[in-house]
Steps between C-alpha positions, in 0.01 A plus 500: 500500500782331315438186710138491383603534140748216532232280661262585221755391240571177685130420538442579129771253396376235751125536437398516132226743386264200453507435876427863572211502255363174652504614862610865561435461868739209527754682286482798731554278804801335335643836403459622854665186637789531259543868581502418870748225445723732297482767770557260794729261315708783345371474138598135482 
């Protein structure tokens, strides 16, 4: 749970709201990729 929250914060800082509004699907994919990277990479 905490890992997901951390990933969300990172993705929020990395991807501006504009990008999310432009293409939510892509934003979701990036968020998933970042979350996976955080989980597999150790939150780095």
